[in-house]
TILUM-338536 format. One record per residue: x, y, z of N, C-alpha, C in turn. Coordinates in steps of 0.1 Angstrom, whole numbers, plus 5000, padded with zeros to 4 digits. Last residue first. Example, Ala and Ser with C-alpha at 12.3 -4.5 7.8 and 13.67 -1.06 7.14 Angstrom:
residues 2
512849785071513749895071512950005079;513249435078512349555078513249675078;
This chain:
residues 271
859481387508860281387497860681287490;856181437523857181367522858281377506;854781737540855181697523856481607525;852581857562853981757558853881697544;851082037562851982087567853381967563;848481877560848581977551850182037552;847981777588848481737577848981797565;848582107607847381997603848581917593;849582247622848682307622847782187619;852882157642852082147629850782147630;855182297654854282287657853382257647;858482257664857582277654856382247657;861682377688859982267680859382327672;864582377701863482387691862582317686;865582347730865182257720864382337710;866482457753867682457742867282397732;863382607762864582597764865982567754;861882537735861382507750863182467756;860082697710861582617715860782617728;858382667675858682747690859482707699;857282777646858682757654857982807664;854482637630854782737641856282687644;854782487596853882487611854782647621;855782207576855082357580854282367592;858382037563857382017572857082197575;859181867539859081977541858381977551;861681537545860481627543860381747542;863381227539863381377539862181467534;864480997559863581047549863381187552;866180897580866980967569866081017557;864380627588865080747590865780817580;861180637574862280557578863180657583;857780697579858680767577860080647585;854980617589855580527578856780597572;851780687599852980807587853780737578;848680677604850080637603850880717591;847280877626847480867614848680797612;846780977656847380827651847180777639;846481257656847481167662847881017661;844681417638846081337632847381237643;843681577661842681497651843781407644;845281567689845381647677844381527670;845781457715844581537713844481577697;848581447718847981327713846381327713;850581677699849481637712848981547707;853681657686851981667686851581647696;856781857678856181807691854081807686;859281767662857981797658857281757671;862281927671861481837674860581897669;864981967654864182037657862981927659;868881997652867581937651866482027657;870882117624870482137640868982057636;872282017603872781947612872082027624;869982087579871582127581872482127594;867781947600867882037588869382097591;866081677612867381747615867181847600;863381567637864081587624865581657625;861681377660863181447658863381447640;858681397679859681337668860581427662;857381327702857981407695858981347689;853481327713854781267705855881377701;851581317744852481377732853381327726;849181117748850481087748850681217735;846480987763846781087754848281117754;846380637780845880827782846780877772;844380377778845580487774845280607773;842180217785842680317794843880377794;841080107767842080027769842580097785;838680257763838180107763839980047770;840080527758839080477770839080307771;842580607745841280517742841080467756;844280927732843480857741842680747741;846680887707845280957716845080887726;850180937699849280867706847580917714;851481077671851581107686850680987691;852081007647852681157651852281177670;853180697640852380787643852880907647;855980587630854680517631853580637629;859280627621858280727627856580627620;861480367628861080447620859580497627;862680177641861980147637860580227625;864480397653864980277643863980207635;863680717659863580567661863880497652;864681007636864380927651864380807655;865081197622866181137630865681027643;864281277589863681207603864881167608;865181577574865381437573864981387587;863881887559864281797572864081647570;863182037532864281947534864781867547;862682317552862582247536863782157537;860482397569861482347572861582267559;858582717574858282587566860082507563;856582887596857882867587857882697579;855183127611855083037601856482997594;856583197646856483257633855983117624;857683167668856183197671855983277654;861183257665860183197671858783247666;862983377651862183357640860883287650;864983437667864483577657863483527652;866283237678864983337683864283367673;866283017646866683127658865783147662;867082907622866582807631867382897642;868883007602867383067604866883017613;871082847603871382997612869783107613;870782647588870482617605870382767614;868582677563870082657565869782697582;865782697555866982647545868282607547;862682787557863982767565864982667557;860283007544861282877541862382907550;857583147560858983167558859783017556;854383087545855383077553856783087549;852283347538853283267533854183217545;849183377557850383407551851383297548;846083407543846783357550848383367543;844583727536844583547525845883497536;841783827557842883797542843283717540;839283997574839983897568841083937555;840284267599839484267588840584127582;840684237633840384327622839984257609;839384207666839384127650839284247641;841284267693840484287683840584257674;841784237728841984217714841184197703;841384367752842684397745842984347731;838684367759839284527758841184517754;837584127754837184227745837884367753;839383957773839783947758838684127754;837984097796839684117792839884107779;835583937792836084127795837384157794;836383687795835783737781835783887782;838983567808838183637810837383717798;841483457797840083387793838883427798;844483427789843583577789842083497787;846683247815845683257800844583377802;849683367824848383327825847783347815;853283407826851583467823850683347826;855383247846854983407843853883477837;854782957866854083077854854283217852;855382937892856082877883855582917867;853683087910855083167906855883087900;850683227902851183107902852883147898;849383437889849383457906850283317908;849983657858849783527865850183537880;848183857837848883847849848783727855;847983687807847283747818848383747830;850283717783848883647786848583737793;852583637755851483757759850483667767;855783497751854583517753854083617756;858983367742858083477750856883467746;860783077755859783157744858783287751;861782977776862383077771861383167758;859482837790860482737783861582887775;857783167785857682977788858882907782;857683447794857683367785857683207796;855583787793856583657804857083587788;853884017795854583997786855583927793;850384087807851884067809852384017798;847284347804848484177801849684187805;847184587808846584487817846784347812;847684657772847584697787846584607795;847784597747848184467758848084547773;845484557722846184677730846584587744;845984447693846184427706846584607713;844584327666845184437669845384397683;844884097634844384127646844884267655;843584037602844284107608843584107626;843783657591842683767594843783887607;845083457587845383577574844683697580;842783237599843983237595844183357583;840683367619840583347605841983327605;839383357648840283397645840583307630;836283217653836783397651837983427650;836982987650835583027645835883197646;839582917659839482887649837982977644;838882877687839683007680839283027670;838682667702837582657690837782827685;839182757736839182637723838482697713;840883017755839582947747839982897737;842583227763842483067772840983007768;845183317748843683357750843683177755;848183407747847483297751845783347755;849783477716848783527726847983417733;853183467704852183387710851183467718;854283627676853783597692852883547694;856883697657855783627656855383677675;858183977634858283907643857283817646;857884167614859384177623859484047629;855784177599856984177588858284187597;853683957623853684097612855284077607;851583737636853383747627852883887624;850283537663850083617650851483647647;848383267675849783297671849583417664;846783207703846583237693848183287688;845582907727846683007721846283047708;844582667728843982807737845382907736;846582477714845682467727845682597732;846982287683847382447689846482467697;845782077678847282057682847782147685;843382057664843482037682844882027683;842282157643843281987643843281957656;842082437647840882327642841382157646;843482667658843282487662842382417657;845782787638844582747637844482637647;848083097632847582947634846282917635;847983317624849283217616848683087619;846683647621846683497623847483397616;848683947616847883847611847783707618;848884217641849784117634848384027625;849684487662849184427649849684347643;849384677690849984587681849184547670;849784987709848784877700849884817688;850085157737850585037725849384987719;849585337754849285417739849485247730;849385287778847385277770847885307760;851285087801850985197786849985187782;851384867814850684957816850185057812;852084537813851984637804851084747813;853984337838852484417836852484507827;856884137826856284277829854384287826;858983907841857483977834857284047837;862583887832861283917839859983937836;863583867808864183807815862983767831;862784127792864584057792864483997805;860784247771861084137779862684087781;860984377748860584467761860884357776;860984287727862384337734862184377746;858584267717859284127726860384157731;858084527708857484447716857884367731;860084477687859984577698859384567710;858584267673859884237673860184327688;855784397667855984277676857784287679;856084757663856184637658856084467672;853484987677855084917679854784807675;851385117667852585187672853885127682;848985037643850084967654850785127659;845785177641846785197638848085127647;842684977634843785057644845185107638;839784887631840884947624841485037634;837984577632838184687636839184767629;834684467608836084467618836784607623;831984377622832584507617833784507619;829484157613830584177617831484297609;826284207623827284157613828184187617;824484047650825184157644825784127634;822183757643823383857651824083957641;818683857647819983817639821283837646;815683737668817383857666818183797654;813383617649814383627665815583717659;809783667646811383687637812483697652;807183457638808283527648809383537644;805783267628805783447623806983517630;805283097645806083047628806483187623;803883177665805483127668806383137657;801083247654802283307656803583297663;800982957643801383067635801683147639;800582857674801282757664801682907649;798282987683799783037689800582967681;796682927664796683057662798383047669;795982637676796382677657797082857659;794982677700796482607696796882687683;792782797693793682877702795082847698;791582627680791782747671792782827682;791082427702792082397688792382537680;789382547714790782517720791982527709;787282587702787382707709789282667711;786282317699786882367687787182527691;785982247727786782177719787282277710;783882427730784882477739786082367729;781882297715782082417708783782497718;781582057724782282047709782782197708;782681997758781582027749782382077734;783781737775784181877773783481877757;
């Protein structure tokens, strides 16, 4: 290769590099929060469910609530929980990493046409239409369906959890709300509570296992149910029977058993 050709080739490469360095890539469009007016409270909407799944066909229904959940720790899976002044609701958005798009305290609007109101374990939830007989709802995992039904509104401050101090407050009316069980005492194993769950260990073949830890408040038992995939599953706890705690999380239910889903360990205060 002659010197002139070599110089020309180097010049072209330098020019291409400079052009690439100056190229401007498209920046993501700034977030513009949606603004809508709710036409129905979450409590009234949940009351539409009477034991049989309902496919929503009404075009005029608009729901509004604030995000009270986060899946950052891995203990909430493919669901979003929202709350208004009347009730809480589980929305089965079949995606992970929801905390990136739906921030705690952010307002969410839902136009539920094309979705299905059903229940799992007697806890009402909103999802897609299910074609499996054993499930009344399915995950809303098609992006086109998410885009036409779930709308992100303005950011806001996280909601203050409802303090639960008596058994009468542990009720269906408060399901899917952010609550704080005040002064709940551990009622589990005589060996005490050592870890919240058991995580997967590929080296030993150990499968991830849910932890179900029983706490009692004013005579009513609530099971703190923790995923083996939660980031805090194996964290040492060290609670003895009778130890009192304030526990903050989402109140749920599986048939006759009330459950609490921790968002993270900030929701555990040992008294």
